[in-house]
C-alpha positions in Angstrom: -4.6 10.6 17.1 -3.2 7.2 16.1 -2.2 7.0 12.4 -2.7 3.4 11.3 -2.7 3.9 7.5 1.0 3.7 6.6 0.4 1.5 3.6 -1.3 4.4 1.9 1.3 7.0 2.9 3.9 6.7 5.6 4.6 9.8 7.7 7.6 11.8 6.6 10.7 10.3 8.1 12.8 12.8 10.2 15.8 12.1 8.0 13.8 12.9 4.9 12.7 16.2 6.4 16.3 17.2 7.2 17.6 16.2 3.8 14.7 18.1 2.1 15.5 21.3 3.9 19.2 21.0 3.2 18.8 20.2 -0.5 16.5 23.1 -1.0 19.6 25.3 -0.5 22.1 23.1 -2.4 20.0 21.4 -5.1 17.9 24.0 -6.7 19.9 24.5 -9.9 19.6 22.6 -13.2 21.8 19.4 -12.9 22.2 19.5 -16.7 24.2 22.7 -16.6 28.0 23.0 -16.4 28.4 25.9 -14.1 29.2 25.5 -10.4 25.6 25.4 -9.1 24.6 23.0 -11.8 27.6 20.7 -11.1 26.6 20.8 -7.4 23.1 19.7 -8.3 24.4 17.0 -10.6 26.6 15.6 -7.8 23.5 15.4 -5.5 21.5 13.7 -8.2 24.3 11.2 -9.0 24.8 10.4 -5.4 21.0 9.8 -5.0 21.0 7.5 -8.0 24.0 5.5 -6.6 22.3 5.1 -3.2 19.1 3.8 -4.9 21.0 1.4 -7.0 22.7 0.0 -3.8 19.3 -0.3 -2.0 17.6 -2.0 -5.0 20.5 -4.1 -6.1 21.0 -2.8 -9.6 23.3 -0.5 -11.6 23.0 3.3 -11.2 22.4 3.8 -14.9 19.3 1.5 -14.7 17.6 3.9 -12.2 15.1 6.6 -13.4 13.4 9.0 -11.1 9.7 9.7 -12.0 7.1 12.1 -10.7 5.2 9.3 -8.8 5.1 5.5 -8.3 2.0 5.4 -10.5 3.9 7.2 -13.3 6.8 4.7 -12.8 4.3 1.8 -13.4 2.6 3.4 -16.4 6.0 4.3 -18.0 7.5 0.9 -17.2 4.5 -1.1 -18.6 4.0 1.0 -21.7 7.8 1.1 -22.5 8.3 -2.6 -22.1 5.2 -3.5 -24.1 6.3 -1.1 -26.9 9.9 -2.4 -26.8 8.7 -6.0 -27.4 5.9 -5.2 -29.8 7.5 -7.6 -32.4 7.2 -10.5 -29.9 3.5 -10.0 -29.5 0.7 -8.1 -27.8 0.0 -10.3 -24.7 0.4 -9.0 -21.1 0.1 -11.0 -17.8 -0.9 -9.5 -14.5 -2.1 -10.9 -11.2 -5.7 -10.3 -10.2 -4.6 -8.4 -7.1 -2.2 -5.9 -8.6 -2.3 -2.2 -7.6 -4.8 -0.2 -9.7 -1.9 1.5 -11.5 -1.0 -1.8 -13.1 -4.6 -2.8 -13.8 -5.3 0.6 -15.4 -2.2 0.1 -17.6 -3.6 -3.3 -18.5 -7.0 -1.9 -19.3 -5.5 0.8 -21.6 -3.5 -1.9 -23.4 -6.6 -4.0 -24.0 -8.4 -0.9 -25.3 -5.6 -0.6 -27.9 -6.1 -4.2 -29.0 -3.7 -6.0 -26.7 -4.6 -9.3 -24.8 -4.4 -9.5 -21.0 -4.3 -12.6 -18.8 -5.2 -12.1 -15.2 -3.7 -14.8 -12.9 -5.9 -15.8 -10.0 -4.8 -15.9 -6.4 -5.6 -18.3 -3.5 -7.7 -17.3 -0.5 -4.6 -15.8 1.2 -4.0 -13.5 -1.8 -1.0 -15.2 -3.2 -0.3 -16.4 -6.8 1.4 -19.6 -7.7 4.4 -19.6 -10.0 2.9 -22.4 -12.0 -0.1 -20.2 -12.8 2.2 -17.7 -14.4 3.9 -20.5 -16.3 0.5 -21.7 -17.6 -0.4 -18.1 -18.7 2.8 -17.6 -20.7 2.3 -17.7 -24.5 4.5 -17.3 -27.6 3.3 -13.7 -27.9 3.7 -12.7 -24.3 5.5 -9.4 -24.2 5.5 -8.7 -20.4 4.4 -10.0 -17.1 3.7 -8.0 -14.0 3.7 -9.0 -10.3 3.6 -7.0 -7.1 6.2 -7.9 -4.4 3.5 -7.6 -1.7 -0.1 -6.7 -1.6 -1.1 -3.2 -0.4 -4.4 -4.2 1.0 -3.7 -7.5 2.9 0.1 -7.5 3.1 0.6 -10.9 1.5 4.1 -11.3 0.0 4.2 -12.8 -3.5 6.7 -15.4 -4.7 8.5 -13.0 -7.0 11.7 -15.0 -7.3 9.9 -18.1 -8.5 7.8 -16.2 -11.0 10.8 -14.3 -12.2 12.6 -17.7 -12.8 9.6 -18.9 -14.8 9.5 -15.8 -16.9 13.2 -15.7 -17.5 13.2 -19.2 -18.8 10.5 -18.2 -21.3 12.4 -15.0 -22.3 9.7 -12.7 -20.9 10.6 -9.7 -18.8 8.9 -9.4 -15.3 7.9 -5.9 -14.0 7.7 -5.9 -10.2 5.6 -3.3 -8.3 7.7 -3.0 -5.2 6.0 0.0 -3.6 5.0 -1.7 -0.4 8.1 -3.8 0.2 11.1 -1.8 -0.9 11.5 0.0 2.4 11.9 -3.4 4.1 14.5 -4.8 1.7 15.5 -5.5 -1.9 13.3 -7.6 -4.1 14.7 -11.0 -4.6 14.8 -12.8 -8.0 15.9 -12.1 -11.5 13.3 -9.5 -12.3 13.6 -7.2 -15.3 11.8 -3.9 -14.3 10.9 -2.5 -10.9 8.7 0.4 -9.8 8.3 2.0 -6.4 7.1 5.1 -4.7 8.9 7.2 -2.0 5.8 8.1 0.1 5.4 4.5 1.0 8.6 4.4 3.0 8.5 7.9 4.6 9.8 10.0 1.7 8.0 12.9 0.3 5.2 12.4 -2.2 5.9 13.0 -5.9 8.9 10.8 -6.2 8.8 7.5 -8.0 11.5 5.0 -9.0 11.7 3.0 -12.2 14.4 0.5 -12.8 15.0 -1.0 -16.2 17.7 -3.7 -16.3 20.2 -3.6 -19.1 19.2 -5.8 -22.0 15.5 -5.3 -21.5 13.9 -4.0 -24.7 12.3 -0.7 -23.8 10.8 2.1 -26.0 9.7 5.2 -24.0 6.3 6.4 -25.1 5.2 9.9 -25.6 7.4 13.1 -25.9 10.9 12.6 -24.5 13.8 14.8 -23.7 17.4 14.3 -22.6 16.6 13.8 -18.9 16.4 10.5 -17.1 17.5 8.5 -20.1 14.5 9.9 -22.0 12.1 7.9 -19.8 10.9 10.7 -17.4 10.9 14.0 -19.2 10.9 17.2 -17.3 13.1 18.9 -14.6 13.9 16.6 -11.8 12.5 17.5 -8.3 16.0 17.2 -6.8 15.2 18.2 -3.2 12.4 15.7 -3.1 14.6 13.0 -4.7 17.4 13.6 -2.2 14.9 13.4 0.7 13.4 10.2 -0.7 16.7 8.4 -1.0 17.8 9.6 2.5 14.6 8.2 4.0 15.0 4.9 2.1 18.5 4.5 3.5 17.2 5.4 7.0 14.3 3.0 7.0 16.5 0.2 5.6 18.9 0.7 8.5 16.0 0.3 10.9 14.2 -2.4 9.0 15.5 -5.6 10.8 14.7 -4.4 14.3 11.5 -2.5 13.5 10.2 -5.3 11.4 10.4 -7.8 14.3 8.6 -5.3 16.5 5.8 -4.5 14.0 5.3 -8.1 13.2 4.7 -8.9 16.8 2.2 -6.1 17.1 0.3 -7.1 13.9 0.3 -10.7 15.1 -1.3 -9.5 18.3 -4.1 -7.9 16.3 -4.5 -11.0 14.1 -5.0 -13.2 17.1 -6.9 -11.0 19.5 -9.4 -9.4 17.1 -11.3 -12.7 16.5 -11.3 -13.3 20.2 -12.6 -9.9 21.1 -15.1 -9.4 18.2 -17.5 -12.2 17.0 -18.0 -12.9 13.3 -14.7 -11.6 12.1 -12.5 -13.0 9.3 -8.8 -12.1 9.3 -7.5 -12.1 5.7 -4.1 -12.4 4.1 -1.3 -14.9 4.5 -0.5 -15.5 8.2 3.2 -16.1 7.6 4.3 -14.6 4.2 3.2 -11.0 4.9 4.7 -7.6 5.4 5.5 -6.7 9.0 3.1 -3.8 9.5 -0.1 -4.8 7.7 -3.1 -6.7 9.1 -6.6 -6.8 7.6 -9.9 -8.2 8.8 -13.5 -8.1 7.8 -16.5 -7.9 10.2 -19.9 -9.5 9.3 -23.0 -7.3 9.5 -21.0 -4.0 9.5 -21.0 -1.1 7.1 -17.4 -0.4 6.3 -17.8 3.3 5.9 -19.6 3.7 9.2 -17.0 1.6 11.0 -14.2 3.8 9.7 -16.0 6.9 10.8 -16.5 5.6 14.3 -12.9 4.5 14.6 -11.9 8.0 13.4 -14.0 9.5 16.2 -12.1 7.3 18.6 -8.8 8.6 17.3 -7.7 5.9 14.9 -7.0 6.5 11.2 -7.4 3.2 9.3 -8.3 2.2 5.8 -10.7 -0.2 4.2 -11.1 -2.4 1.1 -14.8 -2.8 1.9 -17.5 -2.5 -0.7 -19.3 -0.1 1.6 -17.2 3.1 1.2 -18.3 6.4 -0.2 -16.0 6.0 -3.2 -17.4 2.8 -4.6 -20.4 0.4 -4.4 -18.4 -2.6 -5.6 -16.1 -4.8 -3.5 -12.3 -4.2 -3.5 -10.8 -6.1 -6.5 -8.3 -7.6 -4.1 -10.8 -9.0 -1.6 -13.0 -10.1 -4.5 -10.1 -12.0 -6.2 -9.3 -13.7 -2.8 -13.0 -14.7 -2.3 -13.0 -13.4 1.3 -15.6 -11.4 3.2 -15.6 -7.7 2.0 -18.1 -6.1 4.3 -16.8 -4.3 7.4 -13.3 -4.5 6.1 -10.5 -2.8 8.1 -6.8 -2.5 7.1 -4.4 -1.6 9.9 -1.0 -0.6 8.6 1.3 0.4 11.4 4.0 3.1 10.7 7.5 2.5 12.0 7.8 3.8 15.6 4.2 3.2 16.5 3.6 2.9 20.2 2.5 -0.5 21.7 0.1 1.4 23.8 -1.7 2.7 20.7 -2.2 -0.8 19.5 -3.6 -1.9 22.9 -6.0 1.0 22.9 -7.2 0.1 19.5 -7.9 -3.4 20.7 -9.8 -2.0 23.7 -11.9 0.3 21.5 -12.7 -2.0 18.6 -15.2 -4.4 20.2 -17.5 -1.6 21.4 -17.2 0.3 18.1 -18.2 -2.8 16.0 -21.0 -3.6 18.4 -22.4 -0.1 18.1 -22.3 -0.2 14.3 -24.0 -3.6 14.2 -26.7 -2.4 16.6 -27.5 0.6 14.4 -27.9 -1.7 11.4 -30.0 -4.2 13.3 -27.6 -7.1 13.2 -29.2 -10.5 13.9 -29.7 -12.3 17.2 -29.7 -16.2 17.1 -33.0 -17.6 15.8 -34.5 -20.8 17.2 -38.0 -21.2 15.7 -38.3 -23.5 12.7 -41.1 -22.5 10.3 -40.4 -23.4 6.7 -38.3 -25.7 4.5 -37.4 -22.7 2.2 -37.5 -19.0 2.8 -37.0 -16.1 0.4 -35.3 -12.9 1.5 -36.0 -9.9 -0.7 -33.0 -7.6 -0.4 -33.4 -5.9 -3.8 -32.3 -2.3 -3.7 -30.4 -2.8 -0.4 -26.6 -2.4 -0.2 -24.0 -4.3 1.7 -24.1 -5.4 4.5 -27.9 -5.5 4.6 -28.4 -8.7 2.4 -26.2 -10.7 4.6 -27.8 -9.3 7.8 -31.3 -10.3 6.5 -30.0 -13.7 5.5 -28.6 -14.3 9.0 -31.8 -13.1 10.7 -34.0 -15.7 9.1 -31.5 -18.6 8.7 -32.4 -20.2 12.0 -36.0 -20.4 10.8 -35.3 -23.2 8.3 -34.5 -26.8 9.4 -31.3 -28.6 8.5 -31.5 -29.3 4.8 -33.7 -26.3 4.2 -32.7 -23.4 2.0 -32.8 -19.6 2.1 -33.0 -17.8 -1.3 -31.6 -14.2 -1.1 -32.7 -11.9 -3.8 -30.2 -9.1 -4.3 -29.0 -6.6 -6.9 -25.9 -5.6 -4.9 -22.6 -6.8 -6.5 -21.1 -7.3 -3.1 -23.6 -10.0 -2.3 -21.9 -12.3 -4.9 -18.8 -12.2 -2.6 -20.2 -11.8 0.9 -22.9 -14.5 0.9 -20.5 -17.3 0.0 -18.0 -15.9 2.5 -20.8 -15.9 5.2 -21.5 -19.6 4.4 -17.8 -20.5 4.8 -17.6 -18.7 8.1 -20.8 -20.4 9.3 -20.0 -23.8 8.0 -23.2 -23.8 5.8 -23.5 -24.8 2.1 -23.5 -22.2 -0.6 -25.6 -23.8 -3.3 -24.9 -21.1 -5.9 -26.6 -18.3 -7.7 -29.6 -18.4 -10.0 -31.1 -15.8 -12.4 -34.1 -13.9 -11.0 -36.7 -11.6 -12.5 -34.7 -8.8 -10.8 -31.2 -9.1 -9.6 -29.8 -12.5 -8.6 -31.0 -15.3 -6.3 -28.3 -16.6 -4.0 -29.2 -20.0 -2.5 -27.9 -21.2 0.9 -28.6 -24.6 2.4 -28.5 -25.2 6.2 -26.3 -28.1 7.1 -26.1 -27.7 10.8 
C-alpha cells in the first residue's frame, strides 16, 4: 500500500516513536510539582518549549502547547480578537484558509463581528495589496495560512505581515502545512501549527503569541500554559512532537529537493497520460510534497475508491465525495475544475518506484471510471443553433458530461443551455469552457435550478 495523503496526517516519524516511548517512563508526572518526578517532567517540558522556539524563531515564553492544531487556531483567533476588542470587531481571512480558521470566522460573525474574505488568484495565492485594501480602522486581526493544504500553494506571508504591521494589525499565520519544512518568514504576530502534519503524534498543537500582542484568553483558564491552554499537558506526546519536528527539519533540505522532483514529475506527466486533466496550484511557489489535479467527467469518490483498490491512499477536494455535495471551498475560490479532484501528498521517504507505479495505474483507472459514467466521445453532427441539456436532479460530474456529449452538435456561434440544480455546476461548467477554449456566456435564472449558457467558438 502506498500512502499518498501526508498533508492530512504524516506517518509517525521513527524519532517521534522513540521519544514517545522514552518519555512515557520519564515524563508522566505533573510538571507543576516541586518533587523530583515533577522537576524531571518540568525539565522535559522546558526543553521541548526551547526546541520549538528555536525551530519557529521566537521566544520560549511565547510558545503554548495545545491539544490540537485546530484548538491552537480557535484559541489564537478568539484570544486576539478579544484582546483588541476596543480597536474594533473586524476580521480578515483569505478565502482558502483551513476550515478551523473559517469556522472561527463564522463564529465571530454569529456574535456580531464583521469578516472580510480576501480572494485568491487561479493558483490559489493572495496578493498583499488585497489585504491592504481590506484593512479598516476597526480591523482587530488578520489571518493567513503559510501554505494551502489542498493544492500546496505557498502564500506571501512576509509581504502581508509587512502590510498588517504598518497598519498596527496583528497577523495570525496557520503554519500547519509548512512548519516541518522551515520557519515562517515575516513579522507575523501569532502562529498555529499541528504536530501530526510533520510526523509527530496527533493531539499536539502549537500556539505562538508574540510579546506585545494584545491577547485575552477566552473561557475558563488555569495556571498552565500561560492560561491559554488549560489542562494537564500531554508531556510524552509533546516531547515526541518536538523530537519529530527537529528530525524532519534536519532532513528538510535534502528531502525537499527529492519530493519536489517527484511531484514535478506528476505535474508534467499526468496531463500527458490522462486527457482532460487540469493540474491546479502554483507551479513554482508550492510545498515540495503536494500536487493536485482534477479530471473531467470523473466522479471523485469513485476515482478515490478505485485508486484505493490499486493500493494508493490519496485525498480529494472534489465535490463528489461522500462527505459533501458542494465543491471544496479552496477549489471554488480558485475557480478551477472541482470534479474528479485528486490530491497527492507524498510523505518523506516515499519510494520513487511507488510514484512511477501510480503514474502507470492512473490512466487506466480514470478511463474505467469515465466509461462507467458514460463519458463523451467526440461529436461531429451539427443539428441545431441552440440545444438545451436538462441535468436537473443530477450530481457532478453528470451535468458536464452531458454538456460535452452534445456540444459538437451545435455550430460555431451556437449555444448550449445546461439546466442544473447542482452547486458544483457553477464552478465546473466555466472550468470546462476554459479547458476547451469555449465561451462561458454566464448563468441565467430558470424555472428550476439555474441555466448555464455556453457558446461554441471553435
